[in-house]
MARDO-843877 format. One record per residue (C-alpha): y negated, z negated, x; residue in one letter. Coordinates in steps of 0.1 Angstrom, whole numbers, plus 5000, padded with zeros to 4 digits. Layout:
<nodes>
<node><c2>Y</c2><c3>Z</c3><c1>X</c1><marti>a</marti></node>
...
</nodes>
This chain:
<nodes>
<node><c2>0919</c2><c3>2210</c3><c1>3410</c1><marti>x</marti></node>
<node><c2>0949</c2><c3>2209</c3><c1>3433</c1><marti>x</marti></node>
<node><c2>0969</c2><c3>2242</c3><c1>3434</c1><marti>x</marti></node>
<node><c2>1006</c2><c3>2235</c3><c1>3436</c1><marti>x</marti></node>
<node><c2>1038</c2><c3>2240</c3><c1>3417</c1><marti>x</marti></node>
<node><c2>1053</c2><c3>2215</c3><c1>3394</c1><marti>x</marti></node>
<node><c2>1088</c2><c3>2206</c3><c1>3406</c1><marti>x</marti></node>
<node><c2>1119</c2><c3>2193</c3><c1>3389</c1><marti>x</marti></node>
<node><c2>1131</c2><c3>2160</c3><c1>3403</c1><marti>x</marti></node>
<node><c2>1166</c2><c3>2171</c3><c1>3411</c1><marti>x</marti></node>
<node><c2>1180</c2><c3>2164</c3><c1>3445</c1><marti>x</marti></node>
<node><c2>1187</c2><c3>2193</c3><c1>3469</c1><marti>x</marti></node>
<node><c2>1218</c2><c3>2183</c3><c1>3489</c1><marti>x</marti></node>
<node><c2>1212</c2><c3>2208</c3><c1>3517</c1><marti>x</marti></node>
<node><c2>1243</c2><c3>2211</c3><c1>3540</c1><marti>x</marti></node>
<node><c2>1266</c2><c3>2194</c3><c1>3516</c1><marti>x</marti></node>
<node><c2>1265</c2><c3>2224</c3><c1>3493</c1><marti>x</marti></node>
<node><c2>1282</c2><c3>2248</c3><c1>3516</c1><marti>x</marti></node>
<node><c2>1308</c2><c3>2222</c3><c1>3525</c1><marti>x</marti></node>
<node><c2>1317</c2><c3>2216</c3><c1>3488</c1><marti>x</marti></node>
<node><c2>1313</c2><c3>2251</c3><c1>3475</c1><marti>x</marti></node>
<node><c2>1288</c2><c3>2241</c3><c1>3449</c1><marti>x</marti></node>
<node><c2>1258</c2><c3>2262</c3><c1>3458</c1><marti>x</marti></node>
<node><c2>1258</c2><c3>2277</c3><c1>3423</c1><marti>x</marti></node>
<node><c2>1252</c2><c3>2243</c3><c1>3407</c1><marti>x</marti></node>
<node><c2>1220</c2><c3>2237</c3><c1>3426</c1><marti>x</marti></node>
<node><c2>1210</c2><c3>2273</c3><c1>3420</c1><marti>x</marti></node>
<node><c2>1211</c2><c3>2265</c3><c1>3383</c1><marti>x</marti></node>
<node><c2>1178</c2><c3>2247</c3><c1>3387</c1><marti>x</marti></node>
<node><c2>1153</c2><c3>2269</c3><c1>3368</c1><marti>x</marti></node>
<node><c2>1131</c2><c3>2292</c3><c1>3388</c1><marti>x</marti></node>
<node><c2>1101</c2><c3>2298</c3><c1>3366</c1><marti>x</marti></node>
<node><c2>1064</c2><c3>2300</c3><c1>3371</c1><marti>x</marti></node>
<node><c2>1061</c2><c3>2264</c3><c1>3362</c1><marti>x</marti></node>
<node><c2>1091</c2><c3>2248</c3><c1>3380</c1><marti>x</marti></node>
<node><c2>1097</c2><c3>2252</c3><c1>3417</c1><marti>x</marti></node>
<node><c2>1132</c2><c3>2264</c3><c1>3428</c1><marti>x</marti></node>
<node><c2>1151</c2><c3>2242</c3><c1>3453</c1><marti>x</marti></node>
<node><c2>1141</c2><c3>2247</c3><c1>3489</c1><marti>x</marti></node>
<node><c2>1165</c2><c3>2269</c3><c1>3510</c1><marti>x</marti></node>
<node><c2>1192</c2><c3>2250</c3><c1>3530</c1><marti>x</marti></node>
<node><c2>1175</c2><c3>2234</c3><c1>3560</c1><marti>x</marti></node>
<node><c2>1140</c2><c3>2238</c3><c1>3545</c1><marti>x</marti></node>
<node><c2>1138</c2><c3>2208</c3><c1>3522</c1><marti>x</marti></node>
<node><c2>1102</c2><c3>2200</c3><c1>3513</c1><marti>x</marti></node>
<node><c2>1086</c2><c3>2166</c3><c1>3521</c1><marti>x</marti></node>
<node><c2>1088</c2><c3>2140</c3><c1>3494</c1><marti>x</marti></node>
<node><c2>1065</c2><c3>2111</c3><c1>3486</c1><marti>x</marti></node>
<node><c2>1077</c2><c3>2076</c3><c1>3482</c1><marti>x</marti></node>
<node><c2>1080</c2><c3>2053</c3><c1>3452</c1><marti>x</marti></node>
<node><c2>1057</c2><c3>2026</c3><c1>3464</c1><marti>x</marti></node>
<node><c2>1060</c2><c3>1992</c3><c1>3448</c1><marti>x</marti></node>
<node><c2>1095</c2><c3>1998</c3><c1>3435</c1><marti>x</marti></node>
<node><c2>1123</c2><c3>1974</c3><c1>3442</c1><marti>x</marti></node>
<node><c2>1161</c2><c3>1973</c3><c1>3444</c1><marti>x</marti></node>
<node><c2>1180</c2><c3>1967</c3><c1>3412</c1><marti>x</marti></node>
<node><c2>1202</c2><c3>1935</c3><c1>3414</c1><marti>x</marti></node>
<node><c2>1240</c2><c3>1941</c3><c1>3418</c1><marti>x</marti></node>
<node><c2>1254</c2><c3>1950</c3><c1>3384</c1><marti>x</marti></node>
<node><c2>1219</c2><c3>1955</c3><c1>3370</c1><marti>x</marti></node>
<node><c2>1212</c2><c3>1983</c3><c1>3346</c1><marti>x</marti></node>
<node><c2>1249</c2><c3>1990</c3><c1>3339</c1><marti>x</marti></node>
<node><c2>1241</c2><c3>2019</c3><c1>3316</c1><marti>x</marti></node>
<node><c2>1228</c2><c3>2039</c3><c1>3346</c1><marti>x</marti></node>
<node><c2>1248</c2><c3>2070</c3><c1>3355</c1><marti>x</marti></node>
<node><c2>1249</c2><c3>2090</c3><c1>3387</c1><marti>x</marti></node>
<node><c2>1258</c2><c3>2127</c3><c1>3385</c1><marti>x</marti></node>
<node><c2>1279</c2><c3>2138</c3><c1>3415</c1><marti>x</marti></node>
<node><c2>1292</c2><c3>2170</c3><c1>3430</c1><marti>x</marti></node>
<node><c2>1330</c2><c3>2168</c3><c1>3433</c1><marti>x</marti></node>
<node><c2>1342</c2><c3>2170</c3><c1>3469</c1><marti>x</marti></node>
<node><c2>1345</c2><c3>2151</c3><c1>3501</c1><marti>x</marti></node>
<node><c2>1320</c2><c3>2125</c3><c1>3512</c1><marti>x</marti></node>
<node><c2>1306</c2><c3>2093</c3><c1>3497</c1><marti>x</marti></node>
<node><c2>1291</c2><c3>2092</c3><c1>3463</c1><marti>x</marti></node>
<node><c2>1258</c2><c3>2085</c3><c1>3479</c1><marti>x</marti></node>
<node><c2>1259</c2><c3>2119</c3><c1>3497</c1><marti>x</marti></node>
<node><c2>1271</c2><c3>2137</c3><c1>3466</c1><marti>x</marti></node>
<node><c2>1247</c2><c3>2124</c3><c1>3440</c1><marti>x</marti></node>
<node><c2>1221</c2><c3>2149</c3><c1>3427</c1><marti>x</marti></node>
<node><c2>1208</c2><c3>2136</c3><c1>3394</c1><marti>x</marti></node>
<node><c2>1208</c2><c3>2105</c3><c1>3372</c1><marti>x</marti></node>
<node><c2>1216</c2><c3>2099</c3><c1>3336</c1><marti>x</marti></node>
<node><c2>1223</c2><c3>2072</c3><c1>3311</c1><marti>x</marti></node>
<node><c2>1253</c2><c3>2061</c3><c1>3290</c1><marti>x</marti></node>
<node><c2>1243</c2><c3>2064</c3><c1>3253</c1><marti>x</marti></node>
<node><c2>1277</c2><c3>2059</c3><c1>3238</c1><marti>x</marti></node>
<node><c2>1311</c2><c3>2053</c3><c1>3255</c1><marti>x</marti></node>
<node><c2>1318</c2><c3>2091</c3><c1>3259</c1><marti>x</marti></node>
<node><c2>1283</c2><c3>2105</c3><c1>3263</c1><marti>x</marti></node>
<node><c2>1257</c2><c3>2108</c3><c1>3291</c1><marti>x</marti></node>
<node><c2>1221</c2><c3>2117</c3><c1>3284</c1><marti>x</marti></node>
<node><c2>1205</c2><c3>2137</c3><c1>3312</c1><marti>x</marti></node>
<node><c2>1180</c2><c3>2165</c3><c1>3320</c1><marti>x</marti></node>
<node><c2>1189</c2><c3>2201</c3><c1>3312</c1><marti>x</marti></node>
<node><c2>1177</c2><c3>2212</c3><c1>3346</c1><marti>x</marti></node>
<node><c2>1204</c2><c3>2190</c3><c1>3362</c1><marti>x</marti></node>
<node><c2>1233</c2><c3>2209</c3><c1>3346</c1><marti>x</marti></node>
<node><c2>1221</c2><c3>2243</c3><c1>3333</c1><marti>x</marti></node>
<node><c2>1243</c2><c3>2270</c3><c1>3347</c1><marti>x</marti></node>
<node><c2>1267</c2><c3>2245</c3><c1>3362</c1><marti>x</marti></node>
<node><c2>1305</c2><c3>2242</c3><c1>3359</c1><marti>x</marti></node>
<node><c2>1318</c2><c3>2210</c3><c1>3343</c1><marti>x</marti></node>
<node><c2>1349</c2><c3>2208</c3><c1>3364</c1><marti>x</marti></node>
<node><c2>1328</c2><c3>2207</c3><c1>3396</c1><marti>x</marti></node>
<node><c2>1310</c2><c3>2175</c3><c1>3385</c1><marti>x</marti></node>
<node><c2>1318</c2><c3>2139</c3><c1>3379</c1><marti>x</marti></node>
<node><c2>1299</c2><c3>2109</c3><c1>3367</c1><marti>x</marti></node>
<node><c2>1299</c2><c3>2073</c3><c1>3378</c1><marti>x</marti></node>
<node><c2>1286</c2><c3>2047</c3><c1>3354</c1><marti>x</marti></node>
<node><c2>1278</c2><c3>2010</c3><c1>3362</c1><marti>x</marti></node>
<node><c2>1275</c2><c3>2013</c3><c1>3399</c1><marti>x</marti></node>
<node><c2>1244</c2><c3>1999</c3><c1>3416</c1><marti>x</marti></node>
<node><c2>1254</c2><c3>2008</c3><c1>3452</c1><marti>x</marti></node>
<node><c2>1267</c2><c3>2043</c3><c1>3452</c1><marti>x</marti></node>
<node><c2>1289</c2><c3>2039</c3><c1>3483</c1><marti>x</marti></node>
<node><c2>1307</c2><c3>2009</c3><c1>3467</c1><marti>x</marti></node>
<node><c2>1338</c2><c3>2026</c3><c1>3454</c1><marti>x</marti></node>
<node><c2>1350</c2><c3>1994</c3><c1>3439</c1><marti>x</marti></node>
<node><c2>1320</c2><c3>1992</c3><c1>3415</c1><marti>x</marti></node>
<node><c2>1316</c2><c3>2011</c3><c1>3383</c1><marti>x</marti></node>
<node><c2>1337</c2><c3>2037</c3><c1>3365</c1><marti>x</marti></node>
<node><c2>1342</c2><c3>2073</c3><c1>3375</c1><marti>x</marti></node>
<node><c2>1348</c2><c3>2100</c3><c1>3348</c1><marti>x</marti></node>
<node><c2>1353</c2><c3>2137</c3><c1>3348</c1><marti>x</marti></node>
<node><c2>1331</c2><c3>2159</c3><c1>3327</c1><marti>x</marti></node>
<node><c2>1348</c2><c3>2174</c3><c1>3297</c1><marti>x</marti></node>
<node><c2>1318</c2><c3>2195</c3><c1>3286</c1><marti>x</marti></node>
<node><c2>1280</c2><c3>2195</c3><c1>3285</c1><marti>x</marti></node>
<node><c2>1255</c2><c3>2210</c3><c1>3261</c1><marti>x</marti></node>
<node><c2>1219</c2><c3>2220</c3><c1>3271</c1><marti>x</marti></node>
<node><c2>1191</c2><c3>2221</c3><c1>3246</c1><marti>x</marti></node>
<node><c2>1191</c2><c3>2255</c3><c1>3228</c1><marti>x</marti></node>
<node><c2>1154</c2><c3>2260</c3><c1>3237</c1><marti>x</marti></node>
<node><c2>1154</c2><c3>2249</c3><c1>3273</c1><marti>x</marti></node>
<node><c2>1159</c2><c3>2283</c3><c1>3290</c1><marti>x</marti></node>
<node><c2>1129</c2><c3>2299</c3><c1>3273</c1><marti>x</marti></node>
<node><c2>1105</c2><c3>2270</c3><c1>3275</c1><marti>x</marti></node>
<node><c2>1098</c2><c3>2264</c3><c1>3312</c1><marti>x</marti></node>
<node><c2>1099</c2><c3>2227</c3><c1>3316</c1><marti>x</marti></node>
<node><c2>1101</c2><c3>2217</c3><c1>3280</c1><marti>x</marti></node>
<node><c2>1132</c2><c3>2207</c3><c1>3260</c1><marti>x</marti></node>
<node><c2>1146</c2><c3>2194</c3><c1>3293</c1><marti>x</marti></node>
<node><c2>1176</c2><c3>2175</c3><c1>3278</c1><marti>x</marti></node>
<node><c2>1214</c2><c3>2178</c3><c1>3279</c1><marti>x</marti></node>
<node><c2>1244</c2><c3>2158</c3><c1>3267</c1><marti>x</marti></node>
<node><c2>1275</c2><c3>2154</c3><c1>3289</c1><marti>x</marti></node>
<node><c2>1308</c2><c3>2145</c3><c1>3272</c1><marti>x</marti></node>
<node><c2>1331</c2><c3>2125</c3><c1>3295</c1><marti>x</marti></node>
<node><c2>1368</c2><c3>2131</c3><c1>3296</c1><marti>x</marti></node>
<node><c2>1375</c2><c3>2095</c3><c1>3285</c1><marti>x</marti></node>
<node><c2>1354</c2><c3>2066</c3><c1>3273</c1><marti>x</marti></node>
<node><c2>1336</c2><c3>2042</c3><c1>3296</c1><marti>x</marti></node>
<node><c2>1349</c2><c3>2007</c3><c1>3289</c1><marti>x</marti></node>
<node><c2>1331</c2><c3>1973</c3><c1>3288</c1><marti>x</marti></node>
<node><c2>1296</c2><c3>1987</c3><c1>3294</c1><marti>x</marti></node>
<node><c2>1269</c2><c3>1985</c3><c1>3266</c1><marti>x</marti></node>
<node><c2>1251</c2><c3>2018</c3><c1>3262</c1><marti>x</marti></node>
<node><c2>1213</c2><c3>2020</c3><c1>3264</c1><marti>x</marti></node>
<node><c2>1196</c2><c3>2020</c3><c1>3230</c1><marti>x</marti></node>
<node><c2>1175</c2><c3>2049</c3><c1>3218</c1><marti>x</marti></node>
<node><c2>1142</c2><c3>2047</c3><c1>3198</c1><marti>x</marti></node>
<node><c2>1137</c2><c3>2055</c3><c1>3162</c1><marti>x</marti></node>
<node><c2>1130</c2><c3>2092</c3><c1>3159</c1><marti>x</marti></node>
<node><c2>1094</c2><c3>2103</c3><c1>3151</c1><marti>x</marti></node>
<node><c2>1078</c2><c3>2070</c3><c1>3161</c1><marti>x</marti></node>
<node><c2>1054</c2><c3>2066</c3><c1>3190</c1><marti>x</marti></node>
<node><c2>1054</c2><c3>2028</c3><c1>3189</c1><marti>x</marti></node>
<node><c2>1071</c2><c3>2026</c3><c1>3223</c1><marti>x</marti></node>
<node><c2>1050</c2><c3>2052</c3><c1>3241</c1><marti>x</marti></node>
<node><c2>1015</c2><c3>2039</c3><c1>3234</c1><marti>x</marti></node>
<node><c2>0991</c2><c3>2044</c3><c1>3264</c1><marti>x</marti></node>
<node><c2>0988</c2><c3>2015</c3><c1>3287</c1><marti>x</marti></node>
<node><c2>1022</c2><c3>2000</c3><c1>3280</c1><marti>x</marti></node>
<node><c2>1045</c2><c3>1995</c3><c1>3310</c1><marti>x</marti></node>
<node><c2>1078</c2><c3>2013</c3><c1>3312</c1><marti>x</marti></node>
<node><c2>1105</c2><c3>2012</c3><c1>3339</c1><marti>x</marti></node>
<node><c2>1121</c2><c3>2042</c3><c1>3356</c1><marti>x</marti></node>
<node><c2>1152</c2><c3>2039</c3><c1>3378</c1><marti>x</marti></node>
<node><c2>1172</c2><c3>2061</c3><c1>3401</c1><marti>x</marti></node>
<node><c2>1185</c2><c3>2069</c3><c1>3435</c1><marti>x</marti></node>
<node><c2>1157</c2><c3>2093</c3><c1>3443</c1><marti>x</marti></node>
<node><c2>1138</c2><c3>2099</c3><c1>3475</c1><marti>x</marti></node>
<node><c2>1116</c2><c3>2071</c3><c1>3490</c1><marti>x</marti></node>
<node><c2>1102</c2><c3>2085</c3><c1>3522</c1><marti>x</marti></node>
<node><c2>1069</c2><c3>2104</c3><c1>3528</c1><marti>x</marti></node>
<node><c2>1080</c2><c3>2123</c3><c1>3559</c1><marti>x</marti></node>
<node><c2>1117</c2><c3>2130</c3><c1>3555</c1><marti>x</marti></node>
<node><c2>1145</c2><c3>2129</c3><c1>3530</c1><marti>x</marti></node>
<node><c2>1156</c2><c3>2093</c3><c1>3525</c1><marti>x</marti></node>
<node><c2>1178</c2><c3>2088</c3><c1>3495</c1><marti>x</marti></node>
<node><c2>1188</c2><c3>2051</c3><c1>3490</c1><marti>x</marti></node>
<node><c2>1223</c2><c3>2040</c3><c1>3485</c1><marti>x</marti></node>
<node><c2>1211</c2><c3>2012</c3><c1>3463</c1><marti>x</marti></node>
<node><c2>1197</c2><c3>2018</c3><c1>3428</c1><marti>x</marti></node>
<node><c2>1159</c2><c3>2012</c3><c1>3426</c1><marti>x</marti></node>
<node><c2>1134</c2><c3>2008</c3><c1>3398</c1><marti>x</marti></node>
<node><c2>1096</c2><c3>2008</c3><c1>3394</c1><marti>x</marti></node>
<node><c2>1073</c2><c3>2000</c3><c1>3366</c1><marti>x</marti></node>
<node><c2>1049</c2><c3>2027</c3><c1>3356</c1><marti>x</marti></node>
<node><c2>1021</c2><c3>2028</c3><c1>3329</c1><marti>x</marti></node>
<node><c2>1024</c2><c3>2052</c3><c1>3300</c1><marti>x</marti></node>
<node><c2>0994</c2><c3>2076</c3><c1>3298</c1><marti>x</marti></node>
<node><c2>0978</c2><c3>2093</c3><c1>3267</c1><marti>x</marti></node>
<node><c2>0987</c2><c3>2129</c3><c1>3259</c1><marti>x</marti></node>
<node><c2>0951</c2><c3>2140</c3><c1>3267</c1><marti>x</marti></node>
<node><c2>0955</c2><c3>2124</c3><c1>3302</c1><marti>x</marti></node>
<node><c2>0988</c2><c3>2142</c3><c1>3307</c1><marti>x</marti></node>
<node><c2>0972</c2><c3>2175</c3><c1>3296</c1><marti>x</marti></node>
<node><c2>0944</c2><c3>2170</c3><c1>3322</c1><marti>x</marti></node>
<node><c2>0971</c2><c3>2170</c3><c1>3349</c1><marti>x</marti></node>
<node><c2>0994</c2><c3>2196</c3><c1>3334</c1><marti>x</marti></node>
<node><c2>0975</c2><c3>2221</c3><c1>3310</c1><marti>x</marti></node>
<node><c2>1009</c2><c3>2234</c3><c1>3296</c1><marti>x</marti></node>
<node><c2>1021</c2><c3>2198</c3><c1>3289</c1><marti>x</marti></node>
<node><c2>1038</c2><c3>2198</c3><c1>3255</c1><marti>x</marti></node>
<node><c2>1031</c2><c3>2165</c3><c1>3237</c1><marti>x</marti></node>
<node><c2>1057</c2><c3>2173</c3><c1>3210</c1><marti>x</marti></node>
<node><c2>1086</c2><c3>2168</c3><c1>3233</c1><marti>x</marti></node>
<node><c2>1072</c2><c3>2150</c3><c1>3264</c1><marti>x</marti></node>
<node><c2>1056</c2><c3>2117</c3><c1>3275</c1><marti>x</marti></node>
<node><c2>1040</c2><c3>2111</c3><c1>3309</c1><marti>x</marti></node>
<node><c2>1038</c2><c3>2079</c3><c1>3330</c1><marti>x</marti></node>
<node><c2>1028</c2><c3>2069</c3><c1>3365</c1><marti>x</marti></node>
<node><c2>1000</c2><c3>2059</c3><c1>3388</c1><marti>x</marti></node>
<node><c2>0992</c2><c3>2067</c3><c1>3424</c1><marti>x</marti></node>
<node><c2>1021</c2><c3>2053</c3><c1>3445</c1><marti>x</marti></node>
<node><c2>1044</c2><c3>2046</c3><c1>3416</c1><marti>x</marti></node>
<node><c2>1065</c2><c3>2074</c3><c1>3403</c1><marti>x</marti></node>
<node><c2>1100</c2><c3>2090</c3><c1>3401</c1><marti>x</marti></node>
<node><c2>1110</c2><c3>2116</c3><c1>3427</c1><marti>x</marti></node>
<node><c2>1136</c2><c3>2142</c3><c1>3437</c1><marti>x</marti></node>
<node><c2>1171</c2><c3>2127</c3><c1>3430</c1><marti>x</marti></node>
<node><c2>1158</c2><c3>2108</c3><c1>3400</c1><marti>x</marti></node>
<node><c2>1160</c2><c3>2137</c3><c1>3376</c1><marti>x</marti></node>
<node><c2>1179</c2><c3>2130</c3><c1>3344</c1><marti>x</marti></node>
<node><c2>1175</c2><c3>2093</c3><c1>3347</c1><marti>x</marti></node>
<node><c2>1160</c2><c3>2070</c3><c1>3321</c1><marti>x</marti></node>
<node><c2>1125</c2><c3>2058</c3><c1>3315</c1><marti>x</marti></node>
<node><c2>1129</c2><c3>2026</c3><c1>3294</c1><marti>x</marti></node>
<node><c2>1112</c2><c3>1996</c3><c1>3280</c1><marti>x</marti></node>
<node><c2>1122</c2><c3>1961</c3><c1>3271</c1><marti>x</marti></node>
<node><c2>1103</c2><c3>1949</c3><c1>3240</c1><marti>x</marti></node>
<node><c2>1095</c2><c3>1913</c3><c1>3232</c1><marti>x</marti></node>
<node><c2>1122</c2><c3>1895</c3><c1>3213</c1><marti>x</marti></node>
<node><c2>1149</c2><c3>1919</c3><c1>3225</c1><marti>x</marti></node>
<node><c2>1169</c2><c3>1918</c3><c1>3257</c1><marti>x</marti></node>
<node><c2>1184</c2><c3>1953</c3><c1>3254</c1><marti>x</marti></node>
<node><c2>1163</c2><c3>1980</c3><c1>3270</c1><marti>x</marti></node>
<node><c2>1153</c2><c3>2011</c3><c1>3249</c1><marti>x</marti></node>
<node><c2>1152</c2><c3>2045</c3><c1>3266</c1><marti>x</marti></node>
<node><c2>1120</c2><c3>2063</c3><c1>3258</c1><marti>x</marti></node>
<node><c2>1122</c2><c3>2092</c3><c1>3283</c1><marti>x</marti></node>
<node><c2>1143</c2><c3>2113</c3><c1>3307</c1><marti>x</marti></node>
<node><c2>1130</c2><c3>2121</c3><c1>3342</c1><marti>x</marti></node>
<node><c2>1119</c2><c3>2158</c3><c1>3341</c1><marti>x</marti></node>
<node><c2>1092</c2><c3>2171</c3><c1>3364</c1><marti>x</marti></node>
<node><c2>1060</c2><c3>2163</c3><c1>3383</c1><marti>x</marti></node>
<node><c2>1035</c2><c3>2176</c3><c1>3408</c1><marti>x</marti></node>
<node><c2>1047</c2><c3>2159</c3><c1>3440</c1><marti>x</marti></node>
<node><c2>1057</c2><c3>2123</c3><c1>3437</c1><marti>x</marti></node>
<node><c2>1033</c2><c3>2094</c3><c1>3433</c1><marti>x</marti></node>
<node><c2>1002</c2><c3>2115</c3><c1>3439</c1><marti>x</marti></node>
<node><c2>0968</c2><c3>2107</c3><c1>3425</c1><marti>x</marti></node>
<node><c2>0962</c2><c3>2125</c3><c1>3392</c1><marti>x</marti></node>
<node><c2>0998</c2><c3>2138</c3><c1>3390</c1><marti>x</marti></node>
<node><c2>1019</c2><c3>2115</c3><c1>3368</c1><marti>x</marti></node>
<node><c2>1056</c2><c3>2120</c3><c1>3362</c1><marti>x</marti></node>
<node><c2>1066</c2><c3>2139</c3><c1>3330</c1><marti>x</marti></node>
<node><c2>1095</c2><c3>2127</c3><c1>3309</c1><marti>x</marti></node>
<node><c2>1113</c2><c3>2143</c3><c1>3280</c1><marti>x</marti></node>
<node><c2>1106</c2><c3>2120</c3><c1>3250</c1><marti>x</marti></node>
<node><c2>1137</c2><c3>2106</c3><c1>3234</c1><marti>x</marti></node>
<node><c2>1118</c2><c3>2097</c3><c1>3202</c1><marti>x</marti></node>
<node><c2>1107</c2><c3>2133</c3><c1>3196</c1><marti>x</marti></node>
<node><c2>1120</c2><c3>2145</c3><c1>3162</c1><marti>x</marti></node>
<node><c2>1111</c2><c3>2180</c3><c1>3174</c1><marti>x</marti></node>
<node><c2>1134</c2><c3>2176</c3><c1>3204</c1><marti>x</marti></node>
<node><c2>1165</c2><c3>2165</c3><c1>3185</c1><marti>x</marti></node>
<node><c2>1160</c2><c3>2186</c3><c1>3153</c1><marti>x</marti></node>
<node><c2>1162</c2><c3>2217</c3><c1>3175</c1><marti>x</marti></node>
<node><c2>1190</c2><c3>2206</c3><c1>3198</c1><marti>x</marti></node>
<node><c2>1223</c2><c3>2227</c3><c1>3199</c1><marti>x</marti></node>
<node><c2>1234</c2><c3>2220</c3><c1>3163</c1><marti>x</marti></node>
<node><c2>1263</c2><c3>2244</c3><c1>3164</c1><marti>x</marti></node>
<node><c2>1281</c2><c3>2226</c3><c1>3193</c1><marti>x</marti></node>
<node><c2>1305</c2><c3>2198</c3><c1>3188</c1><marti>x</marti></node>
<node><c2>1284</c2><c3>2175</c3><c1>3210</c1><marti>x</marti></node>
<node><c2>1253</c2><c3>2185</c3><c1>3191</c1><marti>x</marti></node>
<node><c2>1268</c2><c3>2178</c3><c1>3157</c1><marti>x</marti></node>
<node><c2>1281</c2><c3>2144</c3><c1>3169</c1><marti>x</marti></node>
<node><c2>1247</c2><c3>2135</c3><c1>3182</c1><marti>x</marti></node>
<node><c2>1229</c2><c3>2146</c3><c1>3151</c1><marti>x</marti></node>
<node><c2>1253</c2><c3>2124</c3><c1>3131</c1><marti>x</marti></node>
<node><c2>1246</c2><c3>2095</c3><c1>3155</c1><marti>x</marti></node>
<node><c2>1208</c2><c3>2100</c3><c1>3149</c1><marti>x</marti></node>
<node><c2>1214</c2><c3>2101</c3><c1>3111</c1><marti>x</marti></node>
<node><c2>1200</c2><c3>2137</c3><c1>3109</c1><marti>x</marti></node>
</nodes>
């Protein structure tokens, strides 16, 4: 059995942090026994590539969102996590992307395939965000947050979410797609400017538990195979499927954590968006939480 720490898949922006005064935002990534803290500035760990992935066509996956630190520099340099547009004013992402952060120091760009292309997509400020009420005490579990934008995104169809409590879309062996701007190099940090995607097989819960003994099947799903995986920088982004007879993709997961990237016997773990347990215990007292519970018909 390999001895190593599971790591969140958030991007460490190294020198940019000091330049933009946003060290506290990266420091918000949980430092628990089951989730590695970000590496110190200048000591970024080596990442593994997403082998077999491909670039997303221009204007493809318009519901994709990039979470950015506010400040100088291109969006490509300031991106640290992904997300997805689930209604015109709401972004779904991972809790570890925003826990402990300051809303006014972040912005979100939606509908931009090439991050450095300022003429593509729509940029919004963050009005507020809500992290799952159980996230802080659960290690890697309940890794979900909702971001409320300062104004609606226009002309972009949000990604669909699955019916709560059903596992029809996460059956083992089915192929799902994960997308993001995460690292793609085995020997150095290489974060692509162009959005990429890769197809990964969904694994059974027992298979996931073999890789991660503390894996919680009530709120998670895992997917991946050697050489095909999400990685640092992809955190918060969507795992989705397109089912026969429907053109619109359905988001079944949120990039959360994994042991390395694309390694044998170490699939990626995703927060399951069809988990009734996940949403029934979300922050019900917050305005965003109440709005989302209503959206889900709870």
